[in-house]
C-alpha positions in Angstrom: 32.9 14.8 -39.2 36.3 14.9 -39.8 38.6 12.8 -42.1 41.7 9.9 -41.0 44.1 12.1 -39.9 47.6 11.4 -38.2 49.9 13.3 -36.2 53.3 11.8 -36.5 55.0 12.2 -32.3 58.8 10.9 -33.5 60.8 7.9 -33.9 61.3 5.4 -31.6 64.4 5.8 -29.1 67.3 3.7 -29.1 66.5 1.5 -26.4 62.9 0.6 -28.2 64.8 -0.4 -31.6 67.6 -2.1 -29.6 64.9 -4.4 -27.5 62.4 -4.9 -30.8 65.6 -6.2 -32.7 66.5 -8.7 -29.4 63.3 -10.3 -30.8 63.2 -10.1 -34.6 61.7 -6.3 -35.2 62.7 -3.3 -37.5 61.6 -0.7 -35.6 64.8 1.5 -37.1 62.4 2.7 -39.8 59.2 3.3 -38.7 57.3 6.2 -36.2 54.9 6.8 -33.7 51.9 8.7 -34.2 48.5 9.0 -32.7 45.1 9.6 -34.8 42.2 11.1 -34.8 40.4 8.3 -34.3 42.2 7.0 -31.3 41.9 10.2 -29.8 37.8 10.0 -30.4 38.0 6.2 -29.1 39.4 6.8 -25.9 37.8 10.3 -24.9 34.4 7.9 -25.6 35.4 4.7 -24.2 37.5 5.8 -21.1 36.6 9.7 -20.5 34.0 9.0 -18.0 34.9 9.2 -14.6 32.0 7.9 -13.5 31.9 4.9 -15.8 36.2 4.8 -15.4 35.9 4.7 -11.4 33.4 1.6 -11.3 36.5 0.2 -13.1 39.3 1.0 -11.2 40.2 3.9 -13.1 40.3 7.6 -13.8 38.9 9.8 -17.4 41.1 9.9 -20.2 41.9 13.4 -20.6 43.1 15.3 -23.2 45.8 16.4 -21.3 46.8 13.1 -20.8 46.8 12.2 -24.9 49.4 14.8 -24.5 51.5 13.1 -22.2 52.3 9.9 -24.8 55.4 11.6 -26.4 56.6 11.3 -22.8 55.0 7.6 -22.0 56.8 6.2 -25.1 60.1 8.6 -24.9 61.0 6.8 -21.0 58.2 4.4 -19.5 58.5 2.6 -16.4 57.7 -0.4 -17.8 56.9 -1.7 -22.0 56.1 -5.3 -22.9 57.0 -5.5 -27.3 55.3 -8.6 -29.4 52.2 -8.3 -27.8 50.4 -10.7 -30.0 46.5 -10.0 -30.7 44.9 -11.9 -33.2 46.5 -10.3 -36.5 47.8 -7.4 -34.2 51.1 -7.0 -32.6 51.2 -4.5 -30.0 53.6 -2.8 -27.5 51.7 -1.6 -23.9 53.4 1.2 -21.5 52.9 1.8 -18.4 53.9 5.0 -17.0 53.5 6.2 -13.2 51.8 10.0 -12.9 51.2 11.5 -9.0 49.0 8.3 -8.1 47.6 6.7 -11.4 49.0 4.6 -13.6 48.7 5.3 -17.6 48.4 2.3 -19.4 48.6 3.3 -23.4 49.2 0.7 -26.5 50.3 1.3 -29.8 49.7 -1.1 -32.7 53.2 -2.3 -34.6 52.2 -1.3 -38.4 54.7 -2.9 -41.1 52.4 -3.2 -44.2 53.1 -1.7 -48.2 50.7 0.9 -46.7 51.2 2.0 -43.4 54.9 1.5 -41.7 53.9 3.0 -38.1 54.0 2.1 -34.3 50.4 3.5 -33.9 48.0 4.8 -31.2 45.5 2.2 -30.3 43.9 2.5 -26.3 45.1 4.2 -23.3 43.8 4.0 -19.7 44.3 4.7 -16.7 44.5 3.0 -13.4 44.0 4.1 -10.2 47.2 4.2 -7.7 51.4 3.0 -8.8 50.6 0.0 -10.4 53.4 -3.2 -9.8 54.5 -4.4 -13.1 53.5 -7.7 -11.9 49.6 -6.0 -12.0 50.3 -4.6 -15.8 52.1 -7.6 -17.4 48.3 -9.3 -15.8 46.6 -6.6 -17.5 48.2 -7.0 -20.7 48.2 -10.8 -20.7 44.7 -10.3 -20.2 43.8 -7.6 -22.9 41.0 -9.2 -25.3 43.3 -12.7 -24.6 46.6 -11.6 -25.8 49.7 -13.6 -26.6 52.9 -12.9 -24.6 54.9 -15.3 -25.6 58.1 -14.1 -27.7 57.8 -10.5 -25.9 60.3 -8.6 -24.8 60.0 -6.6 -21.8 62.0 -3.5 -20.9 61.8 -2.2 -17.3 63.0 1.3 -16.4 64.1 3.0 -20.1 65.0 6.3 -19.8 67.1 5.7 -16.8 64.4 5.5 -14.7 65.3 4.3 -10.9 65.2 0.5 -11.0 66.8 0.5 -15.5 67.8 -1.6 -17.4 65.9 -4.5 -18.9 64.7 -7.8 -18.9 
């Protein structure tokens, strides 16, 4: 078994830095990163086609994981500042073909780690509405969405802007 490995995938886009600053977070010095334990978790928990179909989802593959840099750069919908227990999370949704990828990052601002680190990922069947995504993010492990910032259409998508 390999030790813990981190792959850095780039700095946050300016739209994310600005939106996070609106609710009191400084993402300017952070970097997006994906860990090998995240990849193992996602493939184990969300990589089986039969069990994912039963959840209304499709299995996540390595090819889907490779899309993460594009997801964090130009998501269709983002919720910044979700609180769950002692964690602060960012949830992204991005539509591909007839499916919607849901990707979460944890905001790490401790002394040892300062990053936007991969947390989980799954793919819902169909083009999910922003309202459905908001419901999923709110129900994910009893998350608190009060004080969050929602960004719609980052990266110049057709329904662009923020709310």
